[in-house]
NULOKE-465598 format. One record per atom (N, C-alpha, C, CB): residue number from 1; x, y, z. Coordinates in steps of 0.1 Angstrom, whole numbers, plus 5000, padded with zeros to 4 digits. Glycine has a CB too. Layout:
% NULOKE-465598
NUM|X|Y|Z .
...
END
This chain:
% NULOKE-465598
1|1239|5166|9022 .
1|1245|5153|9016 .
1|1244|5141|9025 .
1|1260|5155|9010 .
2|1238|5130|9021 .
2|1238|5118|9032 .
2|1249|5111|9030 .
2|1227|5107|9030 .
3|1250|5105|9042 .
3|1264|5092|9043 .
3|1263|5085|9029 .
3|1260|5077|9057 .
4|1251|5082|9024 .
4|1253|5070|9012 .
4|1261|5079|9003 .
4|1238|5063|9004 .
5|1256|5090|8997 .
5|1262|5099|8986 .
5|1273|5098|8990 .
5|1257|5113|8983 .
6|1281|5101|9002 .
6|1294|5101|9006 .
6|1302|5091|9003 .
6|1293|5102|9018 .
7|1296|5080|9006 .
7|1302|5068|9006 .
7|1306|5064|8992 .
7|1293|5059|9012 .
8|1296|5065|8986 .
8|1294|5061|8971 .
8|1307|5072|8961 .
8|1275|5065|8965 .
9|1309|5083|8965 .
9|1317|5093|8963 .
9|1328|5087|8963 .
9|1315|5103|8971 .
10|1332|5082|8977 .
10|1346|5077|8978 .
10|1349|5065|8973 .
10|1350|5076|8991 .
11|1341|5057|8973 .
11|1343|5045|8964 .
11|1343|5048|8951 .
11|1334|5035|8964 .
12|1340|5054|8943 .
12|1339|5059|8926 .
12|1356|5064|8928 .
12|1325|5075|8921 .
13|1358|5069|8939 .
13|1372|5079|8937 .
13|1381|5071|8936 .
13|1377|5089|8946 .
14|1380|5059|8951 .
14|1389|5055|8955 .
14|1393|5044|8943 .
14|1386|5053|8968 .
15|1385|5037|8934 .
15|1385|5030|8923 .
15|1390|5037|8910 .
15|1373|5027|8921 .
16|1389|5051|8909 .
16|1396|5055|8897 .
16|1408|5060|8897 .
16|1390|5065|8891 .
17|1412|5065|8912 .
17|1425|5068|8920 .
17|1433|5054|8915 .
17|1422|5070|8938 .
18|1429|5042|8920 .
18|1435|5032|8918 .
18|1438|5029|8902 .
18|1428|5023|8926 .
19|1426|5034|8893 .
19|1428|5028|8881 .
19|1441|5033|8873 .
19|1415|5030|8874 .
20|1444|5050|8878 .
20|1453|5058|8875 .
20|1466|5052|8879 .
20|1450|5070|8881 .
21|1465|5049|8891 .
21|1480|5043|8897 .
21|1486|5032|8888 .
21|1479|5036|8913 .
22|1477|5021|8887 .
22|1477|5010|8879 .
22|1479|5012|8865 .
22|1466|5004|8880 .
23|1475|5022|8858 .
23|1479|5023|8846 .
23|1494|5032|8845 .
23|1468|5029|8839 .
24|1493|5038|8853 .
24|1511|5046|8858 .
24|1518|5037|8862 .
24|1512|5057|8870 .
25|1516|5026|8868 .
25|1526|5014|8870 .
25|1530|5006|8857 .
25|1519|5005|8879 .
26|1518|5001|8854 .
26|1518|4997|8840 .
26|1526|5003|8832 .
26|1509|4998|8836 .
27|1524|5017|8825 .
27|1531|5023|8818 .
27|1548|5020|8822 .
27|1526|5036|8820 .
28|1549|5022|8836 .
28|1561|5026|8838 .
28|1569|5010|8840 .
28|1562|5039|8853 .
29|1563|4999|8840 .
29|1570|4988|8837 .
29|1571|4983|8824 .
29|1567|4981|8843 .
30|1561|4982|8816 .
30|1561|4979|8802 .
30|1565|4986|8791 .
30|1551|4977|8798 .
31|1565|5002|8793 .
31|1567|5010|8781 .
31|1576|5023|8789 .
31|1550|5015|8771 .
32|1587|5015|8799 .
32|1594|5025|8805 .
32|1603|5030|8796 .
32|1601|5021|8817 .
33|1608|5023|8785 .
33|1619|5029|8775 .
33|1613|5041|8769 .
33|1625|5019|8764 .
34|1600|5041|8765 .
34|1595|5051|8758 .
34|1589|5062|8763 .
34|1588|5047|8751 .
35|1587|5060|8778 .
35|1583|5068|8789 .
35|1598|5078|8793 .
35|1577|5057|8802 .
36|1606|5071|8791 .
36|1621|5078|8794 .
36|1626|5086|8781 .
36|1632|5065|8799 .
37|1623|5081|8768 .
37|1627|5087|8757 .
37|1617|5102|8757 .
37|1626|5076|8744 .
38|1604|5099|8755 .
38|1598|5109|8758 .
38|1599|5124|8767 .
38|1591|5103|8762 .
39|1602|5119|8781 .
39|1607|5128|8788 .
39|1623|5134|8787 .
39|1604|5123|8799 .
40|1627|5126|8781 .
40|1644|5132|8779 .
40|1643|5144|8770 .
40|1657|5120|8771 .
41|1632|5142|8758 .
41|1630|5154|8749 .
41|1632|5164|8754 .
41|1619|5156|8744 .
42|1624|5164|8768 .
42|1619|5176|8772 .
42|1630|5182|8786 .
42|1601|5175|8775 .
43|1633|5170|8794 .
43|1643|5171|8804 .
43|1655|5165|8802 .
43|1639|5166|8816 .
44|1669|5173|8810 .
44|1677|5164|8810 .
44|1682|5155|8824 .
44|1687|5171|8804 .
45|1674|5142|8821 .
45|1668|5133|8832 .
45|1682|5121|8830 .
45|1649|5126|8829 .
46|1687|5117|8840 .
46|1698|5106|8840 .
46|1688|5093|8843 .
46|1711|5109|8853 .
47|1694|5082|8839 .
47|1684|5069|8839 .
47|1678|5070|8857 .
47|1695|5051|8833 .
48|1687|5069|8865 .
48|1684|5072|8879 .
48|1674|5079|8884 .
48|1693|5077|8883 .
49|1677|5091|8879 .
49|1669|5100|8883 .
49|1653|5098|8878 .
49|1675|5114|8879 .
50|1656|5096|8864 .
50|1638|5093|8861 .
50|1634|5081|8865 .
50|1632|5094|8846 .
51|1642|5072|8870 .
51|1634|5060|8880 .
51|1629|5066|8893 .
51|1644|5046|8886 .
52|1639|5074|8900 .
52|1635|5079|8912 .
52|1620|5090|8913 .
52|1648|5086|8915 .
53|1622|5095|8905 .
53|1608|5106|8902 .
53|1599|5096|8902 .
53|1606|5116|8887 .
54|1599|5089|8893 .
54|1587|5080|8891 .
54|1581|5069|8904 .
54|1591|5072|8880 .
55|1590|5067|8906 .
55|1590|5056|8918 .
55|1583|5067|8934 .
55|1611|5049|8921 .
56|1589|5078|8932 .
56|1587|5086|8942 .
56|1573|5092|8941 .
56|1596|5095|8943 .
57|1569|5094|8928 .
57|1555|5098|8926 .
57|1542|5091|8925 .
57|1554|5105|8917 .
58|1548|5079|8925 .
58|1539|5066|8925 .
58|1537|5063|8939 .
58|1545|5053|8917 .
59|1544|5064|8947 .
59|1544|5064|8965 .
59|1535|5073|8970 .
59|1559|5068|8973 .
60|1537|5088|8966 .
60|1528|5100|8969 .
60|1516|5094|8963 .
60|1532|5117|8961 .
61|1513|5094|8951 .
61|1501|5090|8948 .
61|1494|5083|8955 .
61|1500|5086|8938 .
62|1500|5070|8961 .
62|1494|5060|8966 .
62|1491|5066|8978 .
62|1500|5048|8966 .
63|1498|5071|8985 .
63|1497|5076|8997 .
63|1486|5087|9000 .
63|1509|5078|9000 .
64|1485|5095|8988 .
64|1474|5106|8985 .
64|1458|5096|8988 .
64|1477|5113|8966 .
65|1460|5084|8981 .
65|1446|5076|8977 .
65|1444|5072|8990 .
65|1447|5064|8965 .
66|1452|5065|8998 .
66|1450|5059|9011 .
66|1446|5070|9022 .
66|1464|5051|9015 .
67|1453|5080|9019 .
67|1447|5094|9031 .
67|1435|5101|9031 .
67|1455|5107|9032 .
68|1434|5103|9013 .
68|1424|5112|9015 .
68|1409|5101|9006 .
68|1429|5129|9007 .
69|1414|5085|9003 .
69|1399|5082|9000 .
69|1394|5069|9008 .
69|1396|5079|8983 .
70|1403|5058|9013 .
70|1402|5052|9020 .
70|1400|5055|9038 .
70|1411|5046|9014 .
71|1409|5061|9043 .
71|1407|5065|9053 .
71|1392|5073|9060 .
71|1417|5071|9053 .
72|1390|5077|9044 .
72|1375|5082|9052 .
72|1364|5076|9049 .
72|1369|5096|9049 .
73|1365|5063|9038 .
73|1357|5056|9036 .
73|1357|5046|9048 .
73|1358|5052|9024 .
74|1369|5044|9053 .
74|1368|5036|9067 .
74|1360|5043|9077 .
74|1382|5035|9074 .
75|1362|5052|9080 .
75|1360|5059|9090 .
75|1342|5066|9087 .
75|1374|5069|9091 .
76|1338|5066|9079 .
76|1326|5071|9078 .
76|1312|5059|9087 .
76|1324|5073|9060 .
77|1318|5047|9082 .
77|1305|5036|9090 .
77|1312|5040|9109 .
77|1307|5011|9083 .
78|1321|5039|9110 .
78|1328|5043|9123 .
78|1317|5053|9132 .
78|1344|5051|9120 .
79|1313|5064|9122 .
79|1313|5078|9130 .
79|1295|5075|9128 .
79|1323|5096|9120 .
80|1292|5065|9118 .
80|1274|5068|9119 .
80|1272|5057|9133 .
80|1263|5060|9101 .
81|1281|5051|9136 .
81|1272|5043|9146 .
81|1277|5034|9158 .
81|1263|5033|9138 .
END
């Protein structure tokens, strides 16, 4: 596997993961009521617990993108030369 291929995979992975993150955040911001009603059918959640779960999930997902996609993407050129 070449470094060019690895770089392309990391770039695409980063873009797709940020698209998922933005869709999740957008859904949470603009369709929060609908999401809360849907989840409330399946789970007994308070308003505060629902917000905390989604906020924590967004933070963990963003941290995963940073650590698993962006850091290797930045480190790749540093390791090459």
